[in-house]
DSSP file (Angstrom, degrees, kcal/mol; ACC not computed):
  #  RESIDUE AA STRUCTURE BP1 BP2  ACC     N-H-->O    O-->H-N    N-H-->O    O-->H-N    TCO  KAPPA ALPHA  PHI   PSI    X-CA   Y-CA   Z-CA
    1    1 A M              0   0    0      0, 0.0     2,-0.6     0, 0.0     0, 0.0   0.000 360.0 360.0 360.0 134.4  -25.9   39.5  -20.6
    2    2 A D        +     0   0    0      1,-0.1     0, 0.0     2,-0.0     0, 0.0  -0.749 360.0 176.7 -86.8 118.9  -22.9   39.2  -18.3
    3    3 A T        +     0   0    0     -2,-0.6    -1,-0.1     2,-0.1     2,-0.0   0.287  33.7 129.4-106.5   9.1  -22.7   35.6  -17.0
    4    4 A R        -     0   0    0    145,-0.1     2,-0.4     1,-0.1   145,-0.1  -0.333  55.2-128.3 -66.0 147.1  -19.5   36.0  -14.9
    5    5 A T        -     0   0    0    143,-0.3     2,-0.6    -2,-0.0    -1,-0.1  -0.768  16.0-120.7 -96.1 139.0  -19.6   34.8  -11.4
    6    6 A T        -     0   0    0     -2,-0.4   142,-0.0     1,-0.0    -1,-0.0  -0.703  32.4-143.3 -77.6 122.5  -18.6   37.0   -8.5
    7    7 A L        -     0   0    0     -2,-0.6     7,-0.1   141,-0.1     6,-0.0  -0.608  20.0-102.8 -89.0 147.3  -15.7   35.2   -6.8
    8    8 A P        -     0   0    0      0, 0.0    -1,-0.1     0, 0.0     6,-0.0  -0.349  17.1-147.8 -65.9 147.4  -15.3   35.3   -3.0
    9    9 A S  S    S+     0   0    0      4,-0.0    -2,-0.0     5,-0.0     3,-0.0   0.677  73.7  96.4 -87.2 -19.6  -12.7   37.6   -1.6
   10   10 A D  S  > S-     0   0    0      1,-0.2     4,-2.4     2,-0.0     5,-0.2  -0.598  72.9-142.8 -72.6 123.8  -11.9   35.3    1.3
   11   11 A P  H  > S+     0   0    0      0, 0.0     4,-2.2     0, 0.0    -1,-0.2   0.847  99.2  50.7 -58.0 -36.4   -8.8   33.2    0.4
   12   12 A Q  H  > S+     0   0    0      2,-0.2     4,-2.3     1,-0.2     5,-0.2   0.929 111.1  47.4 -68.1 -44.2  -10.2   30.1    2.2
   13   13 A E  H  > S+     0   0    0      1,-0.2     4,-2.4     2,-0.2    -1,-0.2   0.898 112.6  50.2 -62.7 -39.9  -13.6   30.3    0.4
   14   14 A L  H  X S+     0   0    0     -4,-2.4     4,-2.7     2,-0.2     5,-0.2   0.904 109.0  51.6 -65.0 -41.3  -11.8   30.8   -2.9
   15   15 A A  H  X S+     0   0    0     -4,-2.2     4,-2.5    -5,-0.2    -2,-0.2   0.916 111.9  46.7 -61.1 -43.3   -9.6   27.8   -2.3
   16   16 A E  H  X S+     0   0    0     -4,-2.3     4,-2.5     2,-0.2    -2,-0.2   0.897 112.1  50.0 -66.6 -40.8  -12.7   25.7   -1.5
   17   17 A L  H  X S+     0   0    0     -4,-2.4     4,-2.0     2,-0.2    -2,-0.2   0.932 113.5  45.4 -63.4 -46.4  -14.6   26.9   -4.6
   18   18 A A  H  X S+     0   0    0     -4,-2.7     4,-2.6     1,-0.2    -2,-0.2   0.915 113.5  50.1 -63.4 -43.4  -11.6   26.2   -6.9
   19   19 A A  H  X S+     0   0    0     -4,-2.5     4,-3.0    -5,-0.2     5,-0.2   0.909 109.6  50.3 -63.9 -42.1  -11.1   22.8   -5.4
   20   20 A N  H  X S+     0   0    0     -4,-2.5     4,-2.1     2,-0.2    -1,-0.2   0.909 111.7  48.2 -62.8 -41.3  -14.7   21.8   -5.7
   21   21 A A  H  X S+     0   0    0     -4,-2.0     4,-1.1     2,-0.2    -2,-0.2   0.923 114.6  45.9 -64.6 -43.7  -14.7   22.9   -9.4
   22   22 A M  H >X S+     0   0    0     -4,-2.6     4,-0.7     1,-0.2     3,-0.6   0.934 111.9  50.3 -64.0 -45.9  -11.5   20.9  -10.0
   23   23 A Y  H >< S+     0   0    0     -4,-3.0     3,-1.0     1,-0.2    -1,-0.2   0.892 105.1  56.9 -63.3 -39.7  -12.7   17.8   -8.2
   24   24 A Q  H 3< S+     0   0    0     -4,-2.1    -1,-0.2     1,-0.3    -2,-0.2   0.825 114.5  39.4 -60.5 -30.4  -16.0   17.7  -10.1
   25   25 A A  H << S+     0   0    0     -4,-1.1     2,-1.4    -3,-0.6    -1,-0.3   0.465  92.4  97.4 -95.9  -2.9  -14.1   17.6  -13.4
   26   26 A D    <X  +     0   0    0     -3,-1.0     4,-2.0    -4,-0.7     5,-0.2  -0.637  37.8 164.1 -94.8  82.6  -11.3   15.2  -12.2
   27   27 A Q  H  > S+     0   0    0     -2,-1.4     4,-2.7     1,-0.2    -1,-0.2   0.806  72.8  59.9 -68.1 -29.2  -12.3   11.8  -13.4
   28   28 A A  H  > S+     0   0    0      2,-0.2     4,-1.5    -3,-0.2    -1,-0.2   0.967 108.9  40.7 -64.8 -52.7   -8.8   10.4  -12.8
   29   29 A S  H  4>S+     0   0    0      1,-0.2     5,-2.6     2,-0.2     4,-0.2   0.916 118.3  47.9 -62.8 -42.6   -8.7   11.2   -9.1
   30   30 A Q  H ><5S+     0   0    0     -4,-2.0     3,-1.6     1,-0.2    -1,-0.2   0.916 108.8  54.2 -63.2 -42.4  -12.3   10.1   -8.6
   31   31 A G  H 3<5S+     0   0    0     -4,-2.7    -1,-0.2     1,-0.3    -2,-0.2   0.787 106.8  51.4 -64.2 -28.2  -11.7    6.9  -10.6
   32   32 A L  T 3<5S-     0   0    0     -4,-1.5    -1,-0.3    -3,-0.2    -2,-0.2   0.410 120.3-110.2 -87.7   1.8   -8.8    6.0   -8.3
   33   33 A G  T < 5 +     0   0    0     -3,-1.6    16,-0.4     1,-0.2     2,-0.2   0.721  60.8 160.6  80.3  21.2  -11.0    6.5   -5.2
   34   34 A M      < -     0   0    0     -5,-2.6     2,-0.4    -6,-0.2    -1,-0.2  -0.547  23.2-158.4 -78.1 141.1   -9.2    9.7   -4.0
   35   35 A D  E     -A   47   0A   0     12,-2.3    12,-2.2    -2,-0.2     2,-0.8  -0.965  16.5-132.8-118.3 136.8  -11.1   12.0   -1.6
   36   36 A L  E     +A   46   0A   0     -2,-0.4    10,-0.2    10,-0.2     3,-0.1  -0.808  26.7 178.7 -86.6 110.5  -10.2   15.6   -1.1
   37   37 A V  E     -     0   0A   0      8,-2.4     2,-0.3    -2,-0.8    -1,-0.2   0.908  60.1 -16.3 -81.9 -46.2  -10.2   15.9    2.7
   38   38 A S  E     -A   45   0A   0      7,-1.5     7,-2.7     2,-0.0     2,-0.3  -0.993  53.5-166.4-158.7 157.7   -9.3   19.6    3.0
   39   39 A V  E     +A   44   0A   0     -2,-0.3     5,-0.2     5,-0.2   -23,-0.1  -0.990  12.4 161.7-146.2 148.1   -7.9   22.5    1.0
   40   40 A A  E >   -A   43   0A   0      3,-2.3     3,-2.6    -2,-0.3     2,-0.2  -0.924  60.0 -56.1-152.5 168.9   -6.5   26.0    2.0
   41   41 A P  T 3  S-     0   0    0      0, 0.0    69,-0.1     0, 0.0    37,-0.1  -0.354 128.5  -2.7 -55.7 117.4   -4.4   28.5    0.1
   42   42 A G  T 3  S+     0   0    0     35,-0.7    68,-2.5    -2,-0.2     2,-0.3   0.601 122.2  88.9  78.1  12.3   -1.2   26.6   -0.8
   43   43 A L  E <   +AB  40 109A   0     -3,-2.6    -3,-2.3    66,-0.2     2,-0.3  -0.999  43.1 168.8-144.9 141.0   -2.3   23.4    1.0
   44   44 A A  E     -AB  39 108A   0     64,-2.0    64,-3.1    -2,-0.3     2,-0.4  -0.978  13.4-161.4-151.3 144.1   -4.3   20.3    0.1
   45   45 A V  E     +AB  38 107A   0     -7,-2.7    -8,-2.4    -2,-0.3    -7,-1.5  -0.995  16.7 173.6-126.9 126.7   -4.9   16.9    1.8
   46   46 A M  E     -AB  36 106A   0     60,-2.3    60,-3.1    -2,-0.4     2,-0.3  -0.950  12.6-156.5-131.5 152.0   -6.2   13.9   -0.1
   47   47 A T  E     -AB  35 105A   0    -12,-2.2   -12,-2.3    -2,-0.3     2,-0.3  -0.886   8.6-179.0-125.1 158.9   -6.7   10.2    0.8
   48   48 A M  E     - B   0 104A   0     56,-1.9    56,-3.0    -2,-0.3     2,-0.5  -0.932  20.8-137.9-156.2 132.3   -6.9    7.0   -1.2
   49   49 A T  E     - B   0 103A   0    -16,-0.4     2,-0.5    -2,-0.3    54,-0.2  -0.798  28.7-120.2 -92.2 131.6   -7.5    3.4   -0.1
   50   50 A I        -     0   0    0     52,-3.0    51,-3.0    -2,-0.5     2,-0.2  -0.589  32.8-162.2 -76.3 122.8   -5.2    0.8   -1.8
   51   51 A R    >   -     0   0    0     -2,-0.5     3,-1.9    49,-0.2     4,-0.1  -0.568  32.6-105.7-100.9 165.5   -7.3   -1.7   -3.7
   52   52 A A  G >  S+     0   0    0      1,-0.3     3,-1.5    -2,-0.2    48,-0.1   0.842 119.2  59.7 -59.0 -35.3   -6.3   -5.2   -4.9
   53   53 A D  G 3  S+     0   0    0      1,-0.3    -1,-0.3     8,-0.0    -3,-0.0   0.431  97.6  61.8 -77.5   4.3   -6.2   -3.9   -8.5
   54   54 A M  G <  S+     0   0    0     -3,-1.9     8,-2.9     2,-0.1    -1,-0.3   0.347  83.0 105.8-104.1   2.4   -3.5   -1.4   -7.4
   55   55 A L  B <   -F   61   0B   0     -3,-1.5     6,-0.2     6,-0.3     2,-0.1  -0.576  57.1-148.0 -88.5 146.7   -1.0   -4.1   -6.4
   56   56 A N    >   -     0   0    0      4,-3.1     3,-1.9    -2,-0.2    -1,-0.1  -0.205  45.4 -74.8 -94.7-168.4    2.1   -5.0   -8.4
   57   57 A G  T 3  S+     0   0    0      1,-0.3    -2,-0.0     2,-0.1    -1,-0.0   0.622 131.8  56.8 -67.3 -13.6    3.8   -8.4   -8.7
   58   58 A H  T 3  S-     0   0    0      2,-0.2    -1,-0.3     0, 0.0     3,-0.1   0.357 116.3-114.0 -95.2   3.7    5.2   -8.1   -5.2
   59   59 A K  S <  S+     0   0    0     -3,-1.9    41,-0.4     1,-0.3     2,-0.3   0.769  82.4 115.0  65.3  27.7    1.7   -7.6   -3.7
   60   60 A T  S    S-     0   0    0     39,-0.1    -4,-3.1    -6,-0.0    -1,-0.3  -0.830  81.2 -78.0-117.5 163.7    2.5   -4.1   -2.8
   61   61 A C  B     -F   55   0B   0     37,-3.3    37,-0.3    -2,-0.3    -6,-0.3  -0.389  51.3-111.9 -62.9 129.9    1.0   -0.9   -4.2
   62   62 A H    >>  -     0   0    0     -8,-2.9     3,-1.6     1,-0.1     4,-1.1  -0.405  23.1-126.0 -59.8 134.6    2.4    0.0   -7.6
   63   63 A G  H 3> S+     0   0    0      1,-0.3     4,-2.8     2,-0.2     5,-0.2   0.774 105.4  68.4 -57.7 -28.2    4.4    3.2   -7.3
   64   64 A G  H 3> S+     0   0    0      1,-0.2     4,-2.1     2,-0.2    -1,-0.3   0.831  98.8  50.1 -62.0 -31.9    2.4    4.8  -10.0
   65   65 A F  H <> S+     0   0    0     -3,-1.6     4,-2.0     2,-0.2    -1,-0.2   0.880 110.4  48.6 -74.2 -37.9   -0.7    4.9   -7.8
   66   66 A V  H  X S+     0   0    0     -4,-1.1     4,-2.3     2,-0.2    -2,-0.2   0.927 112.8  49.7 -63.8 -44.1    1.3    6.5   -4.9
   67   67 A F  H  X S+     0   0    0     -4,-2.8     4,-3.1     1,-0.2    -2,-0.2   0.919 108.1  53.2 -58.8 -45.2    2.6    9.0   -7.4
   68   68 A S  H  X S+     0   0    0     -4,-2.1     4,-2.3     1,-0.2    -1,-0.2   0.893 108.6  49.3 -60.8 -40.7   -0.9    9.7   -8.7
   69   69 A L  H  X S+     0   0    0     -4,-2.0     4,-2.3     2,-0.2    -1,-0.2   0.945 114.1  45.1 -63.2 -47.4   -2.1   10.5   -5.2
   70   70 A A  H  X S+     0   0    0     -4,-2.3     4,-2.4     1,-0.2    -2,-0.2   0.910 113.2  51.2 -61.9 -42.3    0.8   12.8   -4.5
   71   71 A D  H  X S+     0   0    0     -4,-3.1     4,-2.3     2,-0.2    -1,-0.2   0.881 109.4  50.0 -64.6 -39.3    0.4   14.5   -7.9
   72   72 A S  H  X S+     0   0    0     -4,-2.3     4,-2.3     2,-0.2     5,-0.2   0.927 110.6  48.7 -66.2 -44.5   -3.3   15.1   -7.3
   73   73 A A  H  X S+     0   0    0     -4,-2.3     4,-2.3     1,-0.2    -2,-0.2   0.921 111.3  51.6 -60.2 -42.6   -2.7   16.6   -3.9
   74   74 A F  H  X S+     0   0    0     -4,-2.4     4,-2.7     1,-0.2    -2,-0.2   0.919 108.4  51.7 -56.8 -46.4    0.0   18.8   -5.5
   75   75 A A  H  X S+     0   0    0     -4,-2.3     4,-1.2     1,-0.2    -2,-0.2   0.907 110.6  47.1 -60.8 -43.6   -2.5   19.9   -8.2
   76   76 A F  H  < S+     0   0    0     -4,-2.3    -1,-0.2     1,-0.2     4,-0.2   0.885 113.3  49.4 -67.6 -37.0   -5.1   20.9   -5.7
   77   77 A A  H >< S+     0   0    0     -4,-2.3     3,-1.1     1,-0.2   -35,-0.7   0.931 112.5  45.6 -66.6 -45.1   -2.6   22.8   -3.6
   78   78 A C  H 3< S+     0   0    0     -4,-2.7     3,-0.2     1,-0.3    -1,-0.2   0.653 115.6  46.8 -79.4 -11.7   -1.1   24.8   -6.5
   79   79 A N  T >< S+     0   0    0     -4,-1.2     3,-2.0    -5,-0.2    -1,-0.3   0.313  81.4 104.2-101.2   6.5   -4.5   25.7   -7.9
   80   80 A S  T <  S+     0   0    0     -3,-1.1   -62,-0.2     1,-0.3   -61,-0.1   0.585  73.4  58.4 -70.0 -10.5   -5.9   26.7   -4.6
   81   81 A R  T 3  S-     0   0    0     -3,-0.2    -1,-0.3     2,-0.2     3,-0.1   0.257 116.9-111.7 -99.2  11.6   -5.7   30.4   -5.3
   82   82 A N  S <  S+     0   0    0     -3,-2.0    64,-1.1     1,-0.2     2,-0.6   0.639  78.2 130.0  67.9  17.6   -8.0   29.9   -8.4
   83   83 A Q  E     -C  145   0A   0     62,-0.2    -1,-0.2    -5,-0.2    62,-0.2  -0.909  69.9-111.5 -98.8 123.3   -5.1   30.6  -10.8
   84   84 A A  E     +     0   0A   0     60,-2.1    58,-2.5    -2,-0.6     2,-0.4  -0.355  49.4 175.3 -58.4 122.3   -4.8   27.9  -13.5
   85   85 A T  E     -C  141   0A   0     56,-0.3     2,-0.3    -2,-0.1    56,-0.2  -0.989  14.3-170.5-138.0 138.9   -1.6   26.1  -12.7
   86   86 A V  E     -C  140   0A   0     54,-2.6    54,-2.8    -2,-0.4     2,-0.3  -0.800  32.8 -93.5-124.3 166.4    0.1   23.1  -14.1
   87   87 A A  E     -C  139   0A   0     -2,-0.3    52,-0.3    52,-0.2     3,-0.1  -0.596  27.0-177.6 -78.6 139.1    3.1   20.9  -13.2
   88   88 A S  E    S-     0   0A   0     50,-3.5     2,-0.3     1,-0.5    51,-0.2   0.492  70.3 -30.7-108.9 -11.2    6.4   21.8  -14.8
   89   89 A G  E     -C  138   0A   0     49,-1.2    49,-3.3     2,-0.0    -1,-0.5  -0.874  58.5-172.2 169.8 162.2    8.2   18.9  -13.1
   90   90 A C  E     -C  137   0A   0     -2,-0.3     2,-0.3    47,-0.2    47,-0.2  -0.988   9.1-153.2-164.7 161.5    8.3   16.7  -10.1
   91   91 A T  E     -C  136   0A   0     45,-2.2    45,-2.3    -2,-0.3     2,-0.4  -0.958   9.1-162.9-136.4 156.5   10.3   14.0   -8.3
   92   92 A I  E     -C  135   0A   0     -2,-0.3     2,-0.5    43,-0.2    43,-0.2  -0.999   6.5-161.0-140.8 142.7    9.2   11.2   -5.9
   93   93 A D  E     -C  134   0A   0     41,-2.7    41,-2.1    -2,-0.4     2,-0.5  -0.994  16.3-143.7-121.1 125.2   11.1    9.1   -3.4
   94   94 A F  E     +C  133   0A   0     -2,-0.5    39,-0.3    39,-0.2    38,-0.1  -0.779  22.8 173.0 -89.1 126.2    9.5    5.9   -2.2
   95   95 A L        +     0   0    0     37,-3.2    38,-0.2    -2,-0.5    -1,-0.1   0.736  62.1   1.3-106.5 -30.5   10.3    5.2    1.4
   96   96 A A  S    S-     0   0    0     36,-1.6    -1,-0.4    34,-0.1     2,-0.1  -0.983  77.9 -98.1-156.5 154.1    8.2    2.2    2.4
   97   97 A P        -     0   0    0      0, 0.0     2,-0.4     0, 0.0   -35,-0.1  -0.375  26.5-144.3 -75.9 156.7    5.6   -0.1    0.7
   98   98 A A        -     0   0    0    -37,-0.3   -37,-3.3    -2,-0.1     2,-0.3  -0.914  17.7-154.2-115.9 149.8    1.9    0.3    0.9
   99   99 A F    >   -     0   0    0     -2,-0.4     3,-2.4   -39,-0.2   -49,-0.3  -0.759  32.7 -70.5-123.6 164.4   -0.4   -2.7    1.0
  100  100 A E  T 3  S+     0   0    0    -41,-0.4   -49,-0.2     1,-0.3     3,-0.1  -0.286 121.0  22.4 -53.5 133.3   -4.0   -3.6    0.1
  101  101 A G  T 3  S+     0   0    0    -51,-3.0    -1,-0.3     1,-0.3   -50,-0.1   0.166  89.3 133.6  91.5 -17.4   -6.3   -1.9    2.5
  102  102 A D    <   -     0   0    0     -3,-2.4   -52,-3.0   -53,-0.1     2,-0.7  -0.375  50.8-140.8 -63.0 143.5   -3.9    0.8    3.5
  103  103 A V  E     -B   49   0A   0    -54,-0.2     2,-0.4    -3,-0.1   -54,-0.2  -0.939  18.9-158.3-106.8 112.8   -5.3    4.3    3.6
  104  104 A L  E     -B   48   0A   0    -56,-3.0   -56,-1.9    -2,-0.7     2,-0.5  -0.727   4.7-160.7 -94.3 140.7   -2.8    6.7    2.2
  105  105 A T  E     -BD  47 125A   0     20,-2.9    20,-2.6    -2,-0.4     2,-0.5  -0.986   1.4-162.5-121.4 124.6   -2.9   10.4    3.0
  106  106 A A  E     -BD  46 124A   0    -60,-3.1   -60,-2.3    -2,-0.5     2,-0.6  -0.933   3.1-168.0-107.6 123.2   -1.1   12.9    0.8
  107  107 A T  E     -BD  45 123A   0     16,-2.6    16,-2.0    -2,-0.5     2,-0.5  -0.945   4.9-164.7-113.7 112.9   -0.5   16.4    2.3
  108  108 A A  E     -BD  44 122A   0    -64,-3.1   -64,-2.0    -2,-0.6     2,-0.4  -0.849   8.8-177.5-101.2 129.1    0.7   18.9   -0.2
  109  109 A Q  E     -BD  43 121A   0     12,-2.9    12,-2.5    -2,-0.5     2,-0.2  -0.988  29.4-116.8-130.3 132.3    2.2   22.1    1.2
  110  110 A E  E     + D   0 120A   0    -68,-2.5    10,-0.3    -2,-0.4     3,-0.1  -0.495  29.4 177.1 -65.9 129.8    3.4   25.2   -0.7
  111  111 A Y  E     +     0   0A   0      8,-3.4     2,-0.3     1,-0.4     9,-0.2   0.769  68.3   0.5-100.0 -39.3    7.2   25.6   -0.1
  112  112 A S  E     - D   0 119A   0      7,-1.9     7,-2.6     2,-0.0    -1,-0.4  -0.989  54.0-175.9-153.0 141.1    7.7   28.6   -2.4
  113  113 A L  E     + D   0 118A   0     -2,-0.3     2,-0.4     5,-0.2     5,-0.2  -0.939  16.2 159.1-140.9 118.0    5.6   30.8   -4.7
  114  114 A A  E >   - D   0 117A   0      3,-2.8     3,-2.0    -2,-0.4     2,-0.2  -0.942  63.2 -47.4-143.4 115.8    7.2   33.5   -6.8
  115  115 A G  T 3  S-     0   0    0     -2,-0.4     0, 0.0     1,-0.3     0, 0.0  -0.438 122.9 -16.5  62.6-124.0    5.6   35.0   -9.9
  116  116 A R  T 3  S+     0   0    0     -2,-0.2    25,-3.1    -3,-0.1     2,-0.3   0.488 124.0  77.3 -91.6  -4.3    4.4   32.2  -12.1
  117  117 A T  E <   +DE 114 140A   0     -3,-2.0    -3,-2.8    23,-0.2     2,-0.3  -0.805  51.6 174.9-115.7 150.8    6.4   29.4  -10.4
  118  118 A G  E     -DE 113 139A   0     21,-1.4    21,-2.5    -2,-0.3     2,-0.4  -0.961  20.6-143.8-144.5 162.2    6.0   27.5   -7.2
  119  119 A V  E     -DE 112 138A   0     -7,-2.6    -8,-3.4    -2,-0.3    -7,-1.9  -0.998  20.3-173.3-129.3 133.3    7.5   24.6   -5.4
  120  120 A Y  E     -DE 110 137A   0     17,-2.8    17,-2.8    -2,-0.4     2,-0.4  -0.982  12.7-151.4-131.8 137.2    5.4   22.2   -3.3
  121  121 A D  E     -DE 109 136A   0    -12,-2.5   -12,-2.9    -2,-0.4     2,-0.5  -0.906  11.9-165.6-107.9 137.1    6.3   19.3   -1.0
  122  122 A V  E     -DE 108 135A   0     13,-3.0    13,-2.5    -2,-0.4     2,-0.5  -0.984   4.9-161.7-126.4 122.6    4.0   16.4   -0.6
  123  123 A D  E     -DE 107 134A   0    -16,-2.0   -16,-2.6    -2,-0.5     2,-0.5  -0.884   6.6-160.0 -98.0 132.2    4.2   13.8    2.2
  124  124 A V  E     +DE 106 133A   0      9,-2.7     8,-3.5    -2,-0.5     9,-1.6  -0.967  18.2 173.2-113.6 121.1    2.4   10.5    1.7
  125  125 A K  E     -DE 105 131A   0    -20,-2.6   -20,-2.9    -2,-0.5     6,-0.2  -0.887  25.7-126.6-125.6 155.4    1.7    8.5    4.8
  126  126 A N    >   -     0   0    0      4,-2.3     3,-2.2    -2,-0.3   -22,-0.2  -0.315  46.0 -85.9 -88.6-178.8   -0.2    5.4    5.7
  127  127 A Q  T 3  S+     0   0    0      1,-0.3   -23,-0.1     2,-0.1    -1,-0.1   0.643 128.6  58.4 -66.1 -14.1   -2.9    5.1    8.3
  128  128 A K  T 3  S-     0   0    0      2,-0.1    -1,-0.3   -25,-0.1     3,-0.1   0.438 119.5-109.0 -91.1  -1.1   -0.3    4.4   11.0
  129  129 A G  S <  S+     0   0    0     -3,-2.2     2,-0.4     1,-0.3    -2,-0.1   0.571  71.4 144.7  83.9   9.7    1.4    7.7   10.2
  130  130 A E        -     0   0    0      1,-0.1    -4,-2.3     2,-0.0     2,-0.3  -0.665  55.1-114.3 -84.0 134.1    4.4    6.0    8.5
  131  131 A K  E     + E   0 125A   0     -2,-0.4    -6,-0.3    -6,-0.2     3,-0.1  -0.513  34.9 174.3 -70.3 128.6    5.9    7.9    5.5
  132  132 A V  E     -     0   0A   0     -8,-3.5   -37,-3.2     1,-0.4   -36,-1.6   0.741  65.3  -9.4-100.2 -36.5    5.4    6.0    2.3
  133  133 A A  E     -CE  94 124A   0     -9,-1.6    -9,-2.7   -39,-0.3     2,-0.4  -0.992  50.3-142.9-158.9 157.7    6.8    8.6   -0.1
  134  134 A I  E     -CE  93 123A   0    -41,-2.1   -41,-2.7    -2,-0.3     2,-0.4  -0.996  22.6-172.5-126.3 138.4    8.0   12.2   -0.4
  135  135 A F  E     -CE  92 122A   0    -13,-2.5   -13,-3.0    -2,-0.4     2,-0.5  -0.971  11.2-162.6-131.6 138.0    7.2   14.1   -3.6
  136  136 A R  E     -CE  91 121A   0    -45,-2.3   -45,-2.2    -2,-0.4     2,-0.4  -0.991  13.6-170.0-124.6 125.1    8.4   17.6   -4.7
  137  137 A G  E     -CE  90 120A   0    -17,-2.8   -17,-2.8    -2,-0.5     2,-0.5  -0.896  12.8-152.0-115.9 143.9    6.4   19.3   -7.5
  138  138 A R  E     -CE  89 119A   0    -49,-3.3   -50,-3.5    -2,-0.4   -49,-1.2  -0.948  20.2-159.3-111.5 132.8    7.3   22.4   -9.4
  139  139 A S  E     -CE  87 118A   0    -21,-2.5   -21,-1.4    -2,-0.5     2,-0.4  -0.744  13.1-161.0-115.0 158.7    4.4   24.4  -10.8
  140  140 A Y  E     -CE  86 117A   0    -54,-2.8   -54,-2.6    -2,-0.3     2,-0.4  -0.979  19.7-133.8-138.7 124.7    3.8   27.0  -13.5
  141  141 A R  E     -C   85   0A   0    -25,-3.1   -56,-0.3    -2,-0.4     2,-0.2  -0.639  25.8-170.6 -80.7 128.6    0.9   29.3  -13.6
  142  142 A I  E     -     0   0A   0    -58,-2.5   -58,-0.2    -2,-0.4     2,-0.1  -0.458  36.6 -68.0-106.0-178.5   -0.8   29.6  -17.0
  143  143 A K  E    S+     0   0A   0     -2,-0.2    -1,-0.1   -60,-0.1     2,-0.1  -0.438  91.3  32.0 -71.4 145.2   -3.5   32.0  -18.3
  144  144 A G  E    S-     0   0A   0     -2,-0.1   -60,-2.1    -3,-0.1     2,-0.3  -0.263  77.3 -83.1 106.5 173.4   -7.0   31.7  -16.8
  145  145 A L  E     -C   83   0A   0    -62,-0.2   -62,-0.2     1,-0.1     4,-0.1  -0.779  23.7-127.8-113.8 158.0   -8.8   30.8  -13.7
  146  146 A V  S    S-     0   0    0    -64,-1.1     2,-0.3    -2,-0.3    -1,-0.1   0.917  94.3  -1.3 -69.2 -44.7   -9.9   27.4  -12.3
  147  147 A T  S    S+     0   0    0    -65,-0.3    -1,-0.3     1,-0.1  -129,-0.1  -0.974 115.2  45.2-144.3 155.5  -13.5   28.6  -11.9
  148  148 A G              0   0    0     -2,-0.3  -143,-0.3    -3,-0.1  -141,-0.1   0.665 360.0 360.0  88.2  17.7  -15.4   31.8  -12.5
  149  149 A E              0   0    0     -4,-0.1  -145,-0.1  -145,-0.1    -1,-0.0   0.503 360.0 360.0 -73.9 360.0  -14.0   32.8  -15.9
C-alpha cells in the first residue's frame, strides 16, 4: 500500500505545510515560548516574549535566547520549500539589550539561494520596532523532505 502524501503544488501552501510539520516536532522553540507568526517561501516570522528565567546577571536577556529565536526563524525560512535544510554557519551582532516582558520578533528573509546553499538575513526587533540583533545564516540542503516523504 502506498502511504505517500500528495504535496500541494502551491508554494505558499507547501511552505505552511512544512512549517506546521516542523513546528509540531520542535520542542526547543516551543519550550522557549516561540510562536510561528507567518511563513512563505524563503521567509519566516517568529515571536518570543522574554521571561525572567531568560535574564542574565545584568538583568537583560541572555544573548543565547536572542540567538535561538533568530536561529529558529532562519530554520523555518530555509526549510519553507519542504527541502530538508540545515545550518552550515551563522553570525549574530547584538545591537541593543532586551528586557523582561519584551516581545521580540525575528524576521528571516532569504538573501540568496543557489543549488544546495542559501544565505538568510534575520532582523530581531522588540515591540517598539527597535533592532535588538542582526543574524546571518548560511544553509545547506540535505537529502529528504521536511514532510511528505
